N, C-alpha and C positions, 0 to 999 in steps of 0.2 A: 152788710149782714152780719149778724155776731156768729163767732164761729159754733156755739152749739145749734146754731139753725141748720148752718151748712153740715153739721154731723147726723142730725136727722135727716135731711136729704139723702146723704151720703149713705145711711141706714138703709132707707128706704130704694135708690137703687143699689143697693149692694145685697140685697134678699130680692129685689126683682129680674134683676138681669141673670144670674144663676138660675133660678128657679125656672125661666123664660127655656131654657134649653134642658133643665132636668127633666120636670115634669111629664114631657112629652117622649123623650128616653123611656122613663118609668113605665109610662101607659103601653110602649111598647115593648119593652123587655124585662118589666117588673123588677122587683128589688134585689136582679143577681150579681152578687157582688164578686166572683167572679168574672163576669162579664164586664163589669163595672171596672175592674182595674185592669184587665187584660186590653181596654180600649184606651183606657187611660195611659199607660204604657205602651201601645200598640207600634207607635214610631218614637225616633229621636226629639221632635219638635214638642210632641205631647208629655213626653217623658220628661223634657226639658222644663215642661210648666207644670207637671206634677210634683215634681219633686221640690221645683221653687216654692210652689204653692203650700207643702210639708213644711218644709225648711222655716218659711215666714209665719206660720202658723204655731210651731214650735216656740220660734224665737217673741210670738206674742203672749204668748202663757207665760214665759217669763216674764217678758215686761208686766203683761195684768196683775200679776202673783205680787212682782215687787212696789208697783205703783200704788195698786190697792190696799197693800199695807201701809205705806207712805201715810198716805193720804187719810186713809181707812173708808173708802169708799165703801157705801152699803150696797149690797146687792150684787157684789160683784162674782155671782155664779151666773146672772145673765148672759154676759161676755163670754163664757165657756161655754152654756146652753146653745147659744149664737153660732159659736165656732162650730159644733157638732153637728147643729141641724142645718145650716147654709155652708159657714167656711167667712174666712179670713175679709171678706168683701161687706160682711155683714158686723163681725165681733169685732171688727177695728173702731170704724165709725163710733160704735155703738161703744164701746170702752171709753175712747176721745169723747164724747159726748159726755159722759156719767164723770170722768177723769174731771171736766171744767166745771161740772155744775158743780162737782164739791171744792173745785177749787174756789169757786165763786161762793160758796156760802160759807168757807174758811177762811176767807180773806174779808173784813168790813169793808165797805166802799170808800172807795178814794176820791177825792177831785182836786183841782187844781187851782190854789188862789195864787192870787197876788197879792206880795206884799212889796211897796214900794217900786213894783217897777219889776222884782224879779220872780218869777212862777217858782211855787214850791209845794210839794205834794204834801196833801196833808188829809187825816182821816177825818171822816164824818162818823159822828156817833149818834 
């Protein structure tokens, strides 16, 4: 399976699983942000996960900004939107998919050719 395909599968999983829990919570409580943060930090273990996710999101933003500039990734605002609307679980695989696609488009196709028994990497034109 190609990495791009795996990243797309992870995007779907990363969007469905969090919303599987969030949608019922919103239907029960509304969009009460004070209640959301109160419950997110209700005990030490949930605080651990909440803070870990906040730090991971910050690191992801720095990584996405750096790699987007370096690889000139088009549509680099999409993972940021995904981060704000869903979270790291969607934004990270989405960005990795876009990064992989950008790398594939930037590099010409390569194949291995054998010259007198020794494999050599050659570029196709």
